[in-house]
C-alpha positions as CSV (number, residue, x, y, z in Angstrom):
1,M,29.1,-1.3,-10.1
2,L,30.0,2.0,-11.9
3,P,33.1,2.7,-9.8
4,L,34.2,-1.2,-10.6
5,L,33.5,-0.4,-14.4
6,K,35.5,2.9,-14.3
7,L,38.7,1.0,-12.8
8,L,38.7,-1.1,-15.9
9,D,38.5,1.9,-18.3
10,D,41.9,1.4,-19.7
11,G,40.6,-1.7,-21.5
12,Q,43.5,-3.9,-19.7
13,P,42.8,-7.1,-17.8
14,R,42.8,-6.5,-14.1
15,K,43.1,-8.8,-11.2
16,F,40.0,-9.1,-9.2
17,G,41.9,-9.3,-5.9
18,E,43.6,-6.1,-6.7
19,L,40.4,-4.3,-7.3
20,V,38.7,-4.9,-3.9
21,P,41.1,-2.7,-1.9
22,I,40.9,0.2,-4.4
23,L,37.0,0.1,-4.1
24,E,37.4,-0.1,-0.4
25,D,39.4,3.2,-0.5
26,H,37.1,4.8,-3.1
27,F,34.2,4.2,-0.6
28,N,36.3,5.4,2.3
29,L,35.4,2.1,4.3
30,T,36.4,2.0,8.1
31,T,38.5,-0.9,9.2
32,T,35.4,-2.4,10.8
33,E,33.5,-2.3,7.4
34,R,36.5,-3.8,5.5
35,E,36.6,-6.6,7.9
36,E,32.8,-7.5,8.3
37,L,32.0,-11.0,7.2
38,L,28.9,-12.4,6.0
39,P,27.1,-14.7,8.5
40,S,28.7,-17.8,6.7
41,G,32.1,-16.1,8.2
42,R,33.9,-17.3,4.9
43,V,34.1,-14.0,2.9
44,T,33.9,-10.3,3.7
45,T,30.5,-8.5,3.0
46,F,32.2,-5.9,0.9
47,R,34.3,-8.4,-1.3
48,S,30.9,-10.5,-1.9
49,R,29.2,-7.3,-3.2
50,V,32.1,-6.6,-5.6
51,Q,31.9,-10.2,-6.8
52,W,28.2,-9.8,-7.3
53,A,28.7,-6.5,-9.2
54,A,31.2,-8.2,-11.5
55,T,28.9,-11.0,-12.1
56,Y,26.0,-8.7,-13.0
57,M,28.0,-6.7,-15.4
58,T,29.5,-9.7,-17.0
59,N,26.1,-11.1,-17.8
60,A,25.1,-7.8,-19.2
61,E,28.4,-8.1,-21.2
62,L,29.8,-4.8,-19.8
63,V,33.0,-6.7,-18.6
64,Q,34.3,-10.1,-19.3
65,R,36.7,-12.5,-17.7
66,P,39.6,-13.3,-20.0
67,Q,40.9,-15.8,-17.4
68,R,40.2,-17.0,-13.9
69,G,40.2,-14.2,-11.5
70,W,40.6,-11.4,-14.0
71,L,38.1,-8.7,-15.3
72,Q,38.3,-6.7,-18.6
73,L,36.2,-4.1,-20.2
74,T,34.1,-4.9,-23.2
75,P,33.4,-2.7,-26.2
76,R,29.7,-2.4,-24.7
77,G,31.2,-1.4,-21.4
78,R,33.5,1.2,-23.0
79,E,30.2,2.7,-24.8
80,V,28.5,3.0,-21.5
81,L,31.5,4.8,-20.1
82,A,31.5,7.2,-22.8
83,H,28.2,8.6,-21.5
84,P,28.3,7.4,-18.0
85,P,25.1,7.3,-16.0
86,R,24.7,8.5,-12.4
87,A,24.8,4.9,-11.2
88,I,24.5,1.4,-12.5
89,D,21.8,-0.8,-10.8
90,I,19.8,-3.6,-12.0
91,E,17.3,-1.3,-13.6
92,F,20.0,0.1,-15.8
93,L,21.3,-3.3,-16.7
94,N,17.7,-4.4,-17.6
95,Q,18.3,-2.5,-21.0
96,F,20.5,-5.3,-22.1
97,S,18.7,-8.6,-23.3
98,E,21.5,-10.7,-22.2
99,F,21.1,-9.5,-18.5
100,V,17.3,-9.9,-18.7
101,E,18.0,-13.5,-19.8
102,Y,20.2,-14.2,-16.9
103,R,17.7,-12.7,-14.6
104,T,15.2,-15.0,-15.9
105,R,17.4,-17.9,-15.4
106,S,18.7,-17.0,-11.9
107,G,15.6,-15.3,-10.4
108,V,17.4,-12.0,-9.6
109,T,15.0,-9.4,-8.4
110,S,15.4,-5.7,-7.9
111,H,12.2,-5.3,-5.7
112,P,11.3,-8.1,-3.3
113,T,7.7,-8.1,-2.2
114,N,5.7,-9.9,0.3
115,S,2.6,-11.8,-0.7
116,A,1.0,-12.1,2.8
117,A,0.7,-10.0,5.9
118,D,2.3,-12.7,7.9
119,D,5.4,-13.2,5.7
120,P,8.9,-12.3,7.1
121,P,9.8,-8.7,6.5
122,A,11.2,-7.8,3.1
123,V,14.9,-7.9,2.8
124,Q,16.8,-4.8,1.6
125,T,16.8,-4.4,-2.0
126,D,20.5,-3.3,-2.2
127,L,21.8,-6.6,-0.9
128,S,23.7,-9.1,-3.1
129,P,21.8,-12.5,-3.6
130,E,24.1,-14.2,-1.0
131,E,23.3,-11.4,1.5
132,T,19.6,-11.6,0.7
133,L,19.4,-15.3,1.3
134,E,21.2,-14.8,4.6
135,S,18.9,-11.9,5.6
136,S,15.8,-13.9,4.7
137,Y,17.1,-16.9,6.8
138,Q,17.7,-14.8,9.7
139,A,14.2,-13.1,9.3
140,L,12.6,-16.5,9.3
141,R,14.8,-17.7,12.4
142,G,13.8,-14.6,14.2
143,Q,10.1,-15.3,13.6
144,L,10.5,-18.9,14.6
145,A,12.4,-18.0,17.9
146,E,9.5,-15.4,18.8
147,D,6.9,-18.3,18.1
148,L,8.8,-20.7,20.3
149,L,8.9,-18.5,23.2
150,Q,5.2,-17.8,23.1
151,R,4.4,-21.4,23.1
152,L,6.6,-21.8,26.2
153,R,5.0,-18.9,28.0
154,N,1.5,-20.2,27.2
155,G,2.4,-23.7,28.2
156,T,2.2,-25.4,31.5
157,P,4.9,-25.9,34.0
158,L,5.0,-29.5,33.3
159,F,5.4,-28.8,29.5
160,F,8.2,-26.4,30.3
161,E,9.9,-29.0,32.4
162,Q,9.7,-31.5,29.3
163,V,11.1,-28.9,27.0
164,V,14.1,-28.3,29.4
165,V,14.7,-32.0,29.7
166,D,14.5,-32.6,26.0
167,L,17.1,-29.7,25.4
168,L,19.5,-30.8,27.9
169,V,19.5,-34.3,26.5
170,A,20.0,-33.1,23.0
171,M,23.0,-30.9,24.3
172,G,24.5,-33.8,25.4
173,Y,23.9,-33.6,29.2
174,G,22.2,-36.1,31.6
175,G,23.6,-39.2,30.2
176,S,20.2,-40.8,29.6
177,R,16.8,-39.4,29.4
178,P,15.4,-41.2,32.6
179,G,18.4,-40.1,34.5
180,V,17.6,-36.4,33.5
181,A,13.9,-36.7,34.3
182,E,14.6,-38.3,37.8
183,A,17.0,-35.5,38.8
184,I,14.8,-32.6,37.4
185,G,11.4,-33.7,38.3
186,K,10.6,-31.2,41.1
187,S,7.9,-28.9,40.3
188,G,8.2,-25.3,41.6
189,D,6.9,-21.9,41.0
190,G,6.0,-22.2,37.6
191,G,9.6,-23.8,36.5
192,I,11.7,-26.5,37.6
193,D,14.6,-27.0,40.1
194,G,16.9,-29.8,40.1
195,V,20.3,-31.2,39.1
196,I,21.6,-32.9,35.9
197,K,24.6,-35.1,35.3
198,E,27.5,-33.1,33.5
199,D,28.7,-36.2,32.2
200,K,27.3,-39.7,31.4
201,L,29.1,-41.2,34.3
202,G,27.5,-38.6,36.7
203,L,31.0,-37.6,38.0
204,D,29.9,-33.9,38.3
205,V,26.5,-32.3,38.4
206,V,25.0,-28.8,37.3
207,H,22.2,-27.3,39.3
208,V,19.3,-26.1,37.3
209,Q,16.6,-23.5,38.0
210,A,14.0,-22.4,35.3
211,K,11.6,-19.4,35.3
212,R,8.8,-19.4,33.0
213,W,8.4,-15.7,33.5
214,Q,7.1,-12.5,31.6
215,A,9.0,-10.1,33.6
216,A,12.8,-9.7,33.6
217,V,14.7,-11.7,36.2
218,G,16.8,-9.5,38.7
219,M,19.6,-9.8,40.7
220,P,18.0,-10.9,43.9
221,V,16.7,-14.0,42.0
222,V,20.2,-14.8,40.9
223,Q,21.6,-14.1,44.3
224,A,19.1,-16.6,45.9
225,F,20.1,-19.2,43.2
226,S,23.7,-18.7,44.2
227,G,22.9,-19.1,47.9
228,S,21.2,-22.4,47.0
229,L,24.4,-23.7,45.5
230,D,26.0,-23.0,48.8
231,G,23.7,-25.0,50.6
232,Q,24.4,-28.1,48.1
233,H,28.3,-27.5,48.3
234,A,27.9,-26.8,44.6
235,N,29.8,-24.3,42.3
236,K,28.1,-24.8,38.9
237,G,24.4,-23.7,37.9
238,V,22.2,-22.8,35.0
239,L,19.3,-20.3,35.5
240,I,17.0,-20.5,32.5
241,T,14.2,-17.9,31.9
242,T,11.7,-17.4,29.2
243,S,12.1,-13.7,29.7
244,K,15.3,-11.6,30.3
245,F,17.9,-10.9,32.7
246,T,18.5,-7.3,34.1
247,N,22.1,-5.9,33.7
248,D,22.7,-6.1,37.5
249,A,21.9,-9.7,37.2
250,R,24.4,-10.3,34.5
251,D,27.0,-8.3,36.3
252,Y,26.6,-10.2,39.4
253,V,27.5,-13.6,37.8
254,K,30.7,-12.1,36.5
255,I,32.1,-11.2,40.0
256,I,31.1,-14.4,42.1
257,G,33.2,-17.5,42.5
258,K,30.7,-19.8,41.1
259,R,30.1,-20.7,37.6
260,I,26.5,-19.7,36.8
261,V,25.2,-19.4,33.4
262,L,22.2,-17.4,32.5
263,I,20.0,-18.4,29.6
264,D,17.4,-15.8,28.6
265,G,14.6,-16.6,26.4
266,E,16.3,-15.5,23.1
267,T,19.1,-17.7,23.9
268,L,16.8,-20.7,24.8
269,A,14.9,-20.3,21.5
270,D,18.2,-20.3,19.6
271,Y,19.4,-23.4,21.4
272,M,16.0,-25.2,20.8
273,I,16.3,-24.2,17.0
274,D,20.2,-25.3,16.8
275,H,19.4,-28.7,18.6
276,D,16.0,-29.4,16.9
277,V,13.8,-29.2,20.0
278,G,10.3,-28.5,19.2
279,V,11.1,-27.5,15.6
280,T,11.4,-29.4,12.3
281,S,13.1,-28.7,9.0
282,A,10.7,-27.2,6.5
283,A,13.1,-26.8,3.6
284,T,16.8,-27.1,2.7
285,Y,18.8,-25.1,0.3
286,V,22.3,-25.9,-0.5
287,V,24.3,-23.0,-2.0
288,K,27.2,-24.3,-4.3
289,R,30.1,-22.6,-6.0
290,I,32.4,-23.4,-8.9
291,D,35.2,-25.9,-8.2
292,G,38.0,-23.9,-9.5
293,D,40.4,-26.9,-9.1
294,Y,38.1,-29.1,-11.4
295,F,38.5,-26.5,-14.2
296,E,42.3,-25.8,-13.8
297,V,44.0,-26.3,-16.7
298,E,47.4,-28.4,-16.4
C-alpha cells in the first residue's frame, strides 16, 4: 500500500493499469511471479493485491477514484506521505474511522483465528480477501479429500467397488449403472477388476483394476496390469489406488504403447469431490463484482 500511495504523490490522477507494472518493477518480481494467477484463473495474483490495496486506501480516504479505473491522492493521503510510516497495513488504517466502518461492513480482518482444534489451518494474514477465500476453500477441500480416502481405506472391498461404479457413471462412462455393475462385478484382492464401456453404445471398452492399498503401487503391479491387457487384446486401461504410485511406475506407462491411466488416492478424492460422489454441498458463496457496463455513462 505505501509504494502505491507514493506513486500518487504528485496529486495527479493515474490510470490503475499503468501503476501495476511500475509496482511489479518496484518489487523486482520475476516473470513467473508477474504471471501467477489466482486459482480462478481470471486475474494475476499481484494485480489482485494492488486492487485490494487501492480498495483499502480508498475506504480510508487516502486515495480517491476520480473516474473509473483511475486513482488520485487525497489531502489525507498527502498528510500521511508528509510523515510516511515504515509500512501501511490494516492496523495503520484502523486509525481512520472511515476504514473501521468499512471493516465492520465488509468483515475485513487482520488476524484470522481458529475457534476449534479441528478447524482448517488459519490462512495467511497478508493475503487479499479474494486470496483468503480461495485459500480457505483449498484448506477445506484438502481436509475433505483426506477424510474421503480414510473412509475408502477403512471400508470393505464391496464398498470400494460401489464407489468406483458410482464415480465412473458420474464421469460419463458405462452407459448405464446396470451395465457398469455387470462389467465390473468381480471381487479380487481387496479391489476390483473388470471392464467398462467407454461410450454408451459399448463400441469400445476400458479395462479397470483398483487397489485399496496403503503401500505405494510399484512398477511390477503396473507391468502385470499391462500384461493382462495383452491377454485381452486391449490397449486401454485404468489403474486406481487409494495410495500412491512410485516414480518408476509412472515412468513405465509413459514409454509403453498402451494407454494406461494411473489414478492415485489424491486424484481419486479430487474426482469424487468434483463429481459429487460421496460428498454433499454444505454451503455456497457467490462472489460478485461491479458490472462496469451497467454504470457506463453514454
